[in-house]
C-alpha positions as CSV (number, residue, x, y, z in Angstrom):
1,S,102.7,105.3,51.8
2,F,104.8,108.2,53.0
3,V,107.8,107.2,55.5
4,I,108.4,110.2,57.8
5,T,112.3,112.1,57.6
6,A,114.2,111.8,61.3
7,A,113.9,115.4,61.6
8,I,110.1,115.5,60.8
9,M,109.6,112.3,63.4
10,Q,111.8,113.9,66.0
11,R,109.5,117.3,65.8
12,A,106.3,115.2,65.5
13,I,106.7,113.4,69.0
14,R,107.2,115.7,72.3
15,L,105.8,113.3,74.8
16,I,106.9,110.0,76.1
17,S,105.3,108.5,79.1
18,F,106.0,105.5,80.1
19,D,103.9,102.2,82.5
20,A,106.5,101.5,86.1
21,T,106.0,98.5,87.0
22,G,107.2,95.9,84.0
23,T,108.3,98.7,82.0
24,L,110.9,100.4,84.0
25,F,110.9,98.2,87.1
26,R,109.9,95.0,88.8
27,V,109.9,93.2,92.8
28,K,112.3,91.2,93.3
29,G,111.9,87.7,93.8
30,G,107.5,88.8,93.6
31,V,105.5,89.9,96.1
32,G,105.0,86.8,97.4
33,H,108.1,86.1,98.4
34,V,108.8,89.3,99.7
35,Y,106.1,89.3,101.7
36,S,107.0,85.4,103.2
37,R,110.5,86.9,104.0
38,L,109.1,90.4,105.7
39,C,106.5,88.8,108.0
40,S,108.6,85.8,109.1
41,Q,110.1,88.6,111.4
42,F,106.4,89.2,113.3
43,L,104.5,85.3,112.8
44,S,106.2,81.5,112.2
45,R,105.1,80.2,109.2
46,P,101.5,78.2,109.1
47,T,102.6,74.5,110.0
48,R,100.9,73.3,106.6
49,W,103.3,74.8,104.4
50,K,106.5,73.3,104.9
51,D,108.5,74.8,102.2
52,E,109.2,78.6,101.8
53,K,109.5,78.6,98.5
54,E,106.0,76.9,97.9
55,F,104.5,79.3,100.8
56,G,105.9,82.4,98.7
57,D,104.4,81.0,95.7
58,E,101.1,80.2,98.0
59,I,100.9,84.3,99.2
60,Q,101.6,85.4,95.2
61,K,98.2,83.3,94.5
62,R,96.2,85.0,97.5
63,F,97.8,88.2,96.8
64,L,96.3,88.4,93.3
65,V,92.8,86.7,94.0
66,A,92.5,89.5,97.0
67,W,94.1,92.4,94.9
68,K,91.7,91.7,92.1
69,E,88.6,91.5,94.7
70,M,89.6,95.2,96.6
71,N,90.4,96.7,93.2
72,K,87.1,95.8,92.0
73,Q,85.3,97.1,95.0
74,H,87.2,100.3,95.7
75,P,89.5,100.8,92.0
76,A,92.3,103.2,92.1
77,Y,93.5,102.2,95.8
78,G,90.1,103.9,96.7
79,H,90.8,107.3,95.9
80,P,89.3,109.5,97.2
81,H,87.1,107.6,99.7
82,I,90.0,105.5,101.1
83,S,93.4,106.1,101.7
84,S,96.1,103.3,100.2
85,Y,97.1,102.4,103.7
86,S,93.8,101.3,105.0
87,W,93.3,100.1,100.8
88,W,96.6,98.0,101.1
89,G,95.9,97.1,104.7
90,R,93.1,94.9,103.9
91,V,94.9,93.4,100.6
92,V,97.9,91.7,103.3
93,K,95.1,90.9,106.0
94,H,92.8,89.0,103.3
95,T,96.1,87.4,101.9
96,F,97.6,86.3,104.9
97,A,94.3,85.0,106.7
98,D,93.6,83.0,103.2
99,V,97.4,81.1,103.3
100,G,96.5,80.1,107.2
101,Y,96.7,82.9,109.9
102,N,94.1,82.7,112.3
103,K,92.1,85.4,113.7
104,D,94.1,85.5,117.2
105,Q,97.5,85.3,115.2
106,L,96.9,88.3,112.9
107,E,95.3,90.2,115.7
108,G,98.0,90.4,117.6
109,A,100.9,90.8,115.1
110,F,98.8,92.5,112.1
111,P,99.5,96.4,112.5
112,R,103.3,96.1,113.1
113,M,103.8,93.4,110.2
114,Y,101.8,95.6,108.4
115,D,103.3,98.9,108.8
116,S,106.7,97.1,108.1
117,L,105.6,95.9,104.7
118,Y,103.4,98.7,103.7
119,H,106.3,101.2,104.2
120,A,109.5,98.3,102.6
121,F,107.2,99.0,99.2
122,E,108.3,102.5,98.7
123,T,112.4,102.2,99.1
124,G,114.3,100.8,96.5
125,D,114.7,97.6,98.6
126,H,112.2,95.2,97.0
127,W,112.2,96.7,93.5
128,E,114.7,96.2,90.4
129,V,115.1,98.5,87.5
130,F,115.4,96.7,84.5
131,P,119.3,96.8,82.9
132,E,118.9,98.9,79.9
133,V,116.0,101.5,81.4
134,K,118.7,104.1,83.0
135,Q,120.8,104.1,80.0
136,V,117.8,104.7,77.5
137,L,116.4,106.7,79.5
138,T,119.7,109.3,79.4
139,E,119.6,109.6,76.4
140,L,116.3,110.4,76.0
141,T,117.1,112.8,78.1
142,K,119.5,114.4,76.4
143,E,117.2,114.7,73.7
144,E,115.8,118.3,75.2
145,R,112.7,118.0,72.6
146,Y,111.1,115.3,74.4
147,K,109.1,115.4,77.7
148,L,109.0,112.4,79.6
149,G,106.7,111.0,82.3
150,I,105.2,108.6,83.5
151,I,101.8,107.1,84.1
152,S,101.0,104.3,86.6
153,N,98.4,102.3,88.1
154,F,99.8,103.0,91.7
155,D,99.6,104.9,95.2
156,S,101.1,108.0,95.8
157,R,104.7,105.7,97.0
158,L,105.3,105.1,93.9
159,H,107.7,108.7,94.0
160,K,109.6,107.5,96.9
161,V,110.3,104.5,94.8
162,I,111.5,106.2,91.7
163,S,113.3,108.2,94.3
164,S,115.2,105.2,95.4
165,L,115.8,103.8,92.7
166,A,117.7,106.9,91.1
167,L,115.0,107.5,88.2
168,D,113.2,111.1,89.6
169,Q,115.9,112.1,87.5
170,F,114.4,111.5,84.4
171,F,111.2,113.1,85.2
172,P,111.7,116.5,86.5
173,Q,108.0,117.1,85.4
174,H,106.3,116.3,88.8
175,D,103.0,117.2,87.2
176,L,103.9,114.7,84.7
177,V,103.9,111.6,86.7
178,I,100.3,110.4,86.8
179,L,99.0,107.8,89.3
180,S,95.9,106.0,89.6
181,G,95.9,106.6,93.1
182,E,96.0,110.4,93.0
183,V,93.9,111.3,90.3
184,G,91.2,108.2,90.9
185,H,91.1,107.1,88.0
186,E,93.2,103.9,86.3
187,K,94.6,102.8,83.0
188,P,92.8,101.9,80.5
189,D,90.2,104.9,81.2
190,S,90.6,107.5,79.0
191,A,90.4,109.8,82.0
192,I,94.1,109.4,83.5
193,Y,95.3,109.6,79.9
194,G,93.5,113.0,80.1
195,A,95.2,113.9,82.9
196,L,98.6,113.3,81.4
197,L,97.7,115.3,78.4
198,Q,96.4,118.4,80.2
199,A,99.3,118.5,82.1
200,A,101.8,118.9,79.6
201,D,99.8,120.9,77.2
202,L,100.2,119.1,74.2
203,P,97.6,116.9,71.4
204,A,97.3,113.0,71.8
205,S,98.9,112.4,68.3
206,A,102.6,114.7,69.9
207,C,102.5,111.6,72.7
208,L,103.8,108.3,72.8
209,H,103.0,105.9,75.7
210,V,105.3,102.6,76.3
211,G,103.9,99.9,78.3
212,D,103.7,96.0,78.9
213,D,99.9,95.3,79.1
214,I,97.8,95.5,76.0
215,T,94.3,96.5,77.6
216,K,96.0,99.1,79.6
217,D,98.6,100.4,78.2
218,H,98.1,100.1,74.3
219,K,94.1,100.3,74.3
220,G,94.1,103.0,76.6
221,A,96.6,104.7,75.3
222,R,94.8,104.3,71.7
223,A,91.5,105.4,72.8
224,V,92.5,108.8,73.3
225,G,94.9,109.0,70.3
226,M,97.7,108.6,71.5
227,N,101.0,106.6,69.8
228,T,102.0,103.5,72.0
229,I,104.5,101.0,71.9
230,I,104.3,97.5,74.5
231,V,107.4,95.6,75.7
232,D,107.4,92.4,75.9
233,R,109.8,91.2,78.0
234,N,109.5,87.6,77.3
235,Q,109.7,88.1,73.6
236,P,113.5,86.8,72.1
237,V,116.2,89.6,72.5
238,S,116.9,90.2,68.5
239,S,119.9,92.2,68.0
240,E,118.7,92.9,64.2
241,P,117.5,96.1,63.5
242,L,113.5,97.3,62.8
243,P,111.7,96.1,61.8
244,N,112.6,92.4,63.1
245,N,112.1,93.3,66.7
246,T,108.8,94.6,65.8
247,R,105.7,91.9,65.6
248,E,104.2,94.8,63.6
249,S,104.5,94.6,60.5
250,S,107.0,94.2,57.4
251,S,107.3,97.7,56.9
252,S,110.1,100.1,57.1
253,S,108.2,102.5,59.4
254,P,105.7,100.9,61.9
255,S,102.9,102.9,62.6
256,L,102.4,103.5,66.2
257,S,98.9,104.6,66.0
258,S,97.8,101.4,64.8
259,S,95.1,99.3,66.2
260,D,97.7,96.2,66.6
261,P,100.4,97.3,68.7
262,V,104.0,97.5,68.0
263,V,106.1,95.2,69.6
264,I,109.2,95.3,71.2
265,S,111.4,93.2,73.4
266,N,113.1,96.1,75.9
267,L,113.6,100.0,75.6
268,T,117.2,100.2,73.7
269,T,114.7,98.8,70.8
270,L,113.2,102.3,71.6
271,Q,115.8,104.7,71.0
272,N,116.4,103.2,67.2
273,M,112.4,102.9,66.3
274,L,111.5,107.3,67.0
275,P,113.4,108.2,64.1
276,N,111.7,105.7,62.0
277,I,108.2,105.6,63.1
278,R,105.0,107.0,61.2
279,P,103.2,109.4,63.9
280,N,99.6,109.1,64.7
281,H,97.7,110.4,62.0
282,D,96.2,113.2,63.6
283,I,99.5,115.4,63.3
284,R,99.8,117.5,60.7
285,I,102.6,118.7,59.1
């Protein structure tokens, strides 16, 4: 098969978009434990929970159930029918009711507690950037041929989060930061990817999306013709050059337009991949 040269590949890929949470950064210690610490300022822990870690773990479980249920009823954080503040309020109230707080307890303390929780997650205090991310984004920014963007199932607070984490410098084009809570569509819906392509004014074949979810990031982006890479931070980190850092094939030029995802262990590998990958077959050279 035709192996593309580095110079041609650099002309082919013009935009690299990233998923946010799980790819660029994550919650410190998990949502449940952050909720547990913050709510302790307003409410005593229910007596059935003697251990703080156990309580945090239970909040995490109940939070995921409440989040999935709310997202099923009102996807994309309810946009445009419900504000994200109201949307998250229902999730948090459901979560805390399920872990043992009664109606009277929540009625008294909930408004102030929830306001504190909601705004806490728009700062960098409860998020952590993965170790290699800033260095990789710095190098990609130096390559002026690449536009950088974000596609995330997140509400509008993400703008403040990336600013607090000093990541906004890498994404100067605000119209290339596409959030489900602002466009009313969420990954893997083709519409959210289409919003990025329209804003970038580029064909899908010239765009690469990097994320951590096979369905939302790989299948969603491939459905509109974008190239994809999946980051699996749970797989062993290899010091070997490509293709040993991928699960794609033994080829020296892994294809990012395959129905099977190319999987890497961290974003450092992305820098090494760009000169060696085969572009989407839609690219005409």
